[in-house]
C-alpha angles and dihedrals in degrees: 000000000000123000117204127209135195123248113278113258138147111284132193119300090020095295123136122231118227136061136287125197122204115200108215130025105221127106099300091043095051090048091049091049093050092052092045091051088073094055108031129061090223133023123189124193113202114202131181096210133068100247118228122242092220131036106290140129122267135203096251096062107052090166094057097099091062121085121289132183145160118229117228089269093055092043092057092052095045092048090054094046097040105027111194097017090123087066088062090050090054091047088053092056101265115161124233113230103194111139094358122134122275119191120192117182131178139160092287100049140287141278127210119197137158112250107252095194127099091223142129140232117228145153121256088245091057093047093050090049091052092049092047089052087059095044092050088060091061107099095207098048124087130182117213111194134198093032124129118206108225102179150328128280111225137181122252099278093037094238095121135043109226101179143304144287117231142185123197108247116256138046113326094002117180118255124222142166125228123196125218144168093224131021119195118193111212094150091125125208091355093059114141092191094117096054092045092052093047092049087055091055102261121139108230119196119235111263122248108252134203102199094211107152092203128172134187131184125198130197126186127213137194114234112226114233093247090060098053090111087073090064088053091052107040134058105167138343111200119182106184121221119243115234092201090057097031093231125162124256113237120201121180130182144148112246118174145333095010094310125134125202126211123190131190117190143172138160125213102068099289103113128201114249124260095196109102101231094045089045091057093044090058090050090054090047093058113122091255129037095222099104092038093054090056100039093052087064095053132084115242112233097198139341119289116277121214134207125193128205112189093186141358115229139201113199113214103208086140088072097059117115090216131032128174116247118237093044134100138161131208141176121004091356085075107030139356127204140205103277096215089076093054095221105125100085093043091052087051090052093049088047089054090051092049088051089050093051094046093048089054092048089052093057092062098031113030110209131203110230091022096160094052089050090053090049090053094050088048089059089057085060093045097048102075098045089045095049090047093049088052095046090051100041097045087069087075124084113250097027117121137179123221117180143140089260135012119269108250114252091347094138090049092046094052091056095039094053090059090053091047091051093049094054094039090056099042107027119009119029092189087069089054089049088050092053090047093050091051091047092051090050092243090126135020120265088243088075093070093038097057113131094237090050095046101047098059090049094050093045094052099073141030090245092052093048089054092053089048091052089053089054092049092050092050102041105019131249095294095078096148093058090051099039095107089056094049100044121060121244124221136206116258091226099101091049105040107060121222114242103203114187120240118241113282095025 
């Protein structure tokens, strides 16, 4: 079967005629399809799995049982793209967290606050279901399931992608080709885009790698009716692991329909257990008994389930000299992050917003090499989260970075973040709030790296003064004058939302 499409051109009301194909129907794919539906006459999502009609896990998302969230930045984007989707979350049993208790503990102490956000706790399966409900309402979007993409269609000189090759999933599945004006790869960790490009004669740079050897194990519990008051009290209990001691991080929260979720996590090659008794022993051995005192009262629903990530990658398609027109990639197909920071879905949402803005710009100012331009702007979105992941995880023994070029100030940042957390926990809660704002991509990392913010922190402790002495030996006494050269700069893209106008405005 071959499906033909017309040449892309501006249509009425600012729309573009033609067809776009999205490879993969998870979070990034649904976000991309929603954006593309405003610009293409027809959008097709191609998905390997049979998609459930109700919130449930599926084979293609083995990490789905583990915790997922949007930061405030991601939530603003998704509420604009999918207005009302949170009503579906509530209908599916998601729990509101406004004014519930947040506990954050680390090696220096702990902080307890009331959650100021009007937000919800949910499973990955429930979120996908809510997004799919929204996408199904779009008249020009169709989801094709149980189809495996086996390659790209290209023109004779391989300068343009013209569609995809597919095979129906299962033994003896029928093969077909579908044409399109734009193909967007959102197939995640399983993306085959690099080998497809190499087979077509393109030279693809090696990805930047953070060899993190991290593992996390999650167990879910049923909350007995007589303990429902706990769900009204608690949002999240987060007990951070200690790099110096190699202890696990423990994160506990209530998610939906009387279910609680417990996560154990650690980078550096020492993985949390998946055997039930050993798992419960590790919970009991956390630095504070707060989580253990709650979990002991709950009813396990299943044994713990583990997930291992040998390395984080950042694919540098943006650095290619040549890139085929008609092809883009978003989400985990480009870069994956340490899941403990909960940034991946928010980055995917910001990328979708960047795609939206660049497509709108393209309508008024057509640009040669548009797709490569988009990929470069997406790297502006990726950079802060990637740099933060590296700075945090390189504190752990056994974690190594391997990239085409060194990350600016990363060794300094790894040590400085620890000092900032120490003072933020014990002396100045505003500093902890600053660290949290940076890690949730609400503000640029430059906010915590300002000279007038860094110096008081370094001068407050012997360890900080030692780090300051090392900076002076390396860069000289006039640090303030050189600070912009020492510290990396970041694009404002992730922090200053696009405000694309609706058609007719």
